[in-house]
N, C-alpha and C positions, 0 to 999 in steps of 0.2 A: 616101338610100343605104338604102333599104329600112328606114326609121325605126331605122338603126343609126349609132354616130356611131364615127369612127378616132380613136384616140386617138394620143399623140405616139410611141410604141414601134411605130405602124403596125399594130396588131393591132384588128381589126372586133370592137368589142363593142357590145350593147345599149346606147342612150342612158340607161337607169334602171339605178343600182344594185340594191343589197338593200336598202336605206334606203327607196328611192323606190316599189319593188313593194312592201313589207311597209305603207308607207303609203297607196297605193293600194287594195290589198287590204281594209286596215282601215275606210277612208273607204267603199268600197263596203259591206262589212258596215252599218257605222253607219248609210250612208243605208236599205237594207235593214230595218234594225231598226226607223227612225224611220217609214218608211212603213208597216209593218207596225203600229205602234203606233196609228198616226193612224188606219188601217182600222180597227181593232178598236175604237179608242173611241168612233169616229165610229157604228159598228154597235149597240155595247152600251149605250153613255151614256145617249141620248135615251130609248129604251124604258124603260129603268131610272128615269130622271128622271119621265117620264110617269106611271111605276104611282106612283111616289112623292106625287105631284101628287094623282092621284085621290084616295087614301088621306087623304089631308089635308081632304078633304071641299070644294075649293073648287069652285064651280059655274060661275062667270062666265066665260064664253067667252074675254072679252078679256083678264081677269088670266091664264088658262091659256097664252093665245097669247103674252103679253107677257113672264111667265115662260119659257116655251119659248125664246123668241127670248135673251132675256136669258143662260140657260145655255148656249144654244148659242153665242153670241157670247165669252161668259166662258171656256167650256172649251176652245173653239177656241183663242183668241189665248194661253190659258196655256200649251195644249198646245204649239202652234205654237213658241211662246218658250222653253219647257223644252227640245222636241227640237233647237231650233237651239242652245241652250247646251250640251247634252249634246253635238252633234255635233261644237261645236268645241273641247271642252274633251277628248273623244276621240282627237280629230284632232293636238291639242297635244301629248298624253300618249303617243299613237303616234307621232308625229314624235320625240320625244325618245327613245323606247325604240328606234326602229329606227335611229337615228344611233348610240345606244350601242352596239346589236349589231354595228352597222357598225364601228364604232371598234374592239371588241373582236376581231372577225374578219379584221383589218388583219395582225394577226399571225399568223395561220394562213396567209393568203395569201402573206405573204411569205417563212414557211419553205416552203411549196410549190412557189414560185418559185425558191428554193435549191436545192431538192432536183432541182426539174426540170432544172438545169444544171450537176448533178454536185456540191453541195455536201451532202454526205449527213450533215455535223455538226447542220445546223439543226433547232432543236427549235421546236414550235409552243406556245406559251404558254397555260396553262390558261385560259379565258375567262371562268368563272366565274359562269354565267348559268345554272347548272342543270347535272345530272347528263349530261343527253343532248350537250351542247356540251362538258362535259369529258372524257367518253368519247371524243368525236370527236376532241380534240387528242390524248389518250392513244395512239388506235389510230394516229393519224400518226405519232407520234414513235415508235411499236412498228415501224411502216413503216419508219421513215427508218434508225432504226437495225440492222434485217435489211437495209436494201440497202446500208448502209455496210459490214455485216459480210460481204455477199456479193462487194462491189467488193475491198475488202481480200482476200478471199480468191483473186478472181481475178486480181487484180495478184500477188500472192506464188506463185501457181499459174504465171502467165506466166513469172515471172523463173526459177522454179525450173525450168520445163519449158526456158528457155533454155537454162540453164546446164547440165543435164542432157545435151542434147543438143550443148552445146559441147564437151564434153570428146572422145565417140567422132567427131563431125564433125573434129575437129583432129587428131586421129591419122590417120584416112583420109586426110586434104589432107596432111600431112606424110609419109606414108610415098609415097602417090603422088606427090608431086611428088619425093621421092629415089629413087623407082624410074623417071621419067622423066628424072630429070640421071644415072642409072647410080650414085648413091651407093647406093642399096639394090638387092636383087634380087628378083625376085617369086617367092623358092622358097616350099617348102611351109610353114615355119614363119611366112612372112610372109603369106602368102594365108590361113593359118588365123586368124592376129591379125587381118586385115581382117574375114575373115568374122564373126569375136566382135563386132567392134564393129559391124556392119551388124546382126548379130542382136541386140545391146544396144539399136540404135534402133528395130528392129522390135518388139522386147519394150515397148519405151518406151511407143511409139505404141497397142499394143494394150492395154496396161494402161490409159493415158487414155481410151482408147474406151469399155473397158468399164466404168471407176469413172465416167464423165460419164453414158453409157448409165443405169447403176443410178441414180443420183442422181438422174436426170429422171424413173425412173418407166419406162422403156421398154425395159427389160431381159428379153427373150426367154427363157423357161424352159419345160422339160419337166419337169414335175411327177409324181411317182407316189410311191406307198408304198413304202417303203423300210426294213429294219432297220437301227438305228442302230450295230449291231455291223459291218455293212458298212462303212458309211462311215468308222469309227475304222480298222476293219481294214487298209482301202485305204489311209488316209493314213499308218498306222504302217508299211506296205510301203514306201511311197514314201521315207522318212525315216530308216529303220533304217540302210542303207548308207552316207549321209553322213554319218550320227550317229558311226559308226563309223569312218569315215576321218577325221572329225573329232577323234578320241580323245574323245567325249562320250558318257557312258553315258544309254541310252535306254530307258524302261520304260513299259509299259500296265497301266493299273488301271481295268477296268470295273465297275462294281456288276452285279449279276444282274439288277436292276430297269429298268437302262439299256440291258443287252444285247438285251433283249426288245422295247426300246420301237420303235414304228413311227412315222416320219415322212413327212410330205407334202413331199417333197424334189426339186429338182432333183439328182441325184447328183453330176454333175460341176461344180457350181457349188458345192454345198457342199463337194465333196472339194477344191475349190480354196480355199475359206475356212479349214480344216484345215490344207491343205499350206502357205498363206501364214502361220498362224501359227508352227507348225513350224519352218519356214524361219527366221523372224524370231526364235526363241526360239536356235536354233543356232547363228546368227551372233551371237549376244550370249552364247554360253555359252564359256569358255574349254577347252581341252583338260583332261579330269579332271573336268569338270563333269555335272550330271545335269540331262536334259530328260525330264518326265513328262507324258503323257497320260492324262487322267482322265475318266470320265463317271459321272454319276449321275443319276436321276429324282427331282425335286422337285415333288410335286404332277403337275400335266398340263403341266410341263416338263422337257426335257432340259440337263443343265447339264456342257457339255463345257469340260475344264479344261486348259490348256497351260500348265505351270508349269516354269520353271528357276531355277538356283541363279547366273547371269551375272551381267551388268553392273548390272542395276536400274535404275530410271528415278526420277528427280528428282521430288519431288512437284508442282510447277509445272509441270512437262512431261505431267503425265499426262491432264488435259483434252483436249489436243491432237493425241496420240501417233496418232489416227486420221485425221487432217485430210490433205490430197493434199500431199506432198511434204513434209510436217515429219517434223524428223529433231531428235533430243534432241542428236547429236554429229556434224556435218553430215560433218567430215573421216572420223572413223570408220566411218560409215556408207557411205559410198561407197567406202571401202577395202573393208569387206565386201562391195560388189556390190550392196546395196539400191537400188531404184529410188524408194523414198519413199513407193511409192503402195499396198504390199502390204496394209498394215493398215488403209485406205480402202477398197480391194476388197472386204475381207473383212467391213467394217461394212456396204456398200452390199448385199450379197449376203445379209447375215444379215437387213437390215430387210425387205427383197425377201420373205422367208419369213415374217416376222412374227416374227422373234427379235430378239435384241440381241447385242452382244457389249461387254463393258469390260474394263478394265486394272485392277492395284494392283499395288503395290511399295512396300516399305519404305525404298527408296532407294537410293543407289550402292552397287553391289556385293554386294545384299541380294537380290538375283533380282526375277523378275518372274510374275505370275501373269495370264493371258488367259483371260477366262469367255465361253464361247458359251452363250447359252440359248434353245432353239428349241421352239416348240408340238410335243406329241406327240400322233398319232391317237388319240383314244379311243374311238371308234365301230368296229365291225365292218368289216376290210376288205372292198370290194365287189368286184364283178366290174369289169372294164377295164385296160386297160394305159396306156401313157402318153399323158398329154394336154398337147397346148401350150398355153402359156400365156402372156400378157404381163403383167408386173408392172411 
């Protein structure tokens, strides 16, 4: 079958494995070396022998001829035996090494087969045959660990997404059945409630699309140079009314160096980042609390902080609060109306701008600080308006 063999699992594979191919390659190399040695010895040996014979002063042609024949026979036989012995020993040693390499690679192959069928817990053992092979095993294990993380995140996301959609869908179904059975009436309050649940589903769909697009690097942005002060003022204007309604004090503290800083940014996208962070702080700050928006320039970075004195975050939750659908307190966050992707969207958009976002908290009931750092435009503003870019 075209020089291939079919194994018991039905997979078409070449008849020779790695050890066979290594052995064949080494045998060819040994043969080529032997032929080269023979040719060099045959070409150089006799002239050198004749030169030494002439220097010895021997003038008898018969003696010279006999000596030459004796040299040719002895050197040819000894060289042939030496080359054969070298070839045999080389092939034996090569076969041993090839088999050893093949046995060491069996663990890597089995781990790869496990990963291929979805078992991302498989790990390749270190082969112990040099740094290159060990680096290969480490790279494979890193890949398997990353795939395990991605799969866990995907599973959790699907589970959370189904849960998020279940509540508004159940409400819609219950009210529609009640209206159909005449138990409830399609009055204005009911229609508004149904409209709110549809809006919740729509918003959830939009949020998931946005964060997925951003994490895949396909987020389209219209970036231009904009004063940082404008972004901060716009974000403050959107939150100040809601803070007042919630009974939460809100203040803005922008350093002069930050107010004059320029950013190469999509105004709408970064505005969404700040709005999400402020909304998150407001949701987790009780009446009488305080939310502060601050900004300062640190070198060539603009550092924006959203600080609250609300519920705070336990230390074990801090590394994951920017994951999709991750909640510190699931029941409380749903009661607050959060979809669980606001912080994830903020991180994705910030990353797309070449910045970073982080969080710190001293623990429950001790408030939270969310920090966004963005690169500042250091060159002179050039001509030109908005430019559509894909990130």
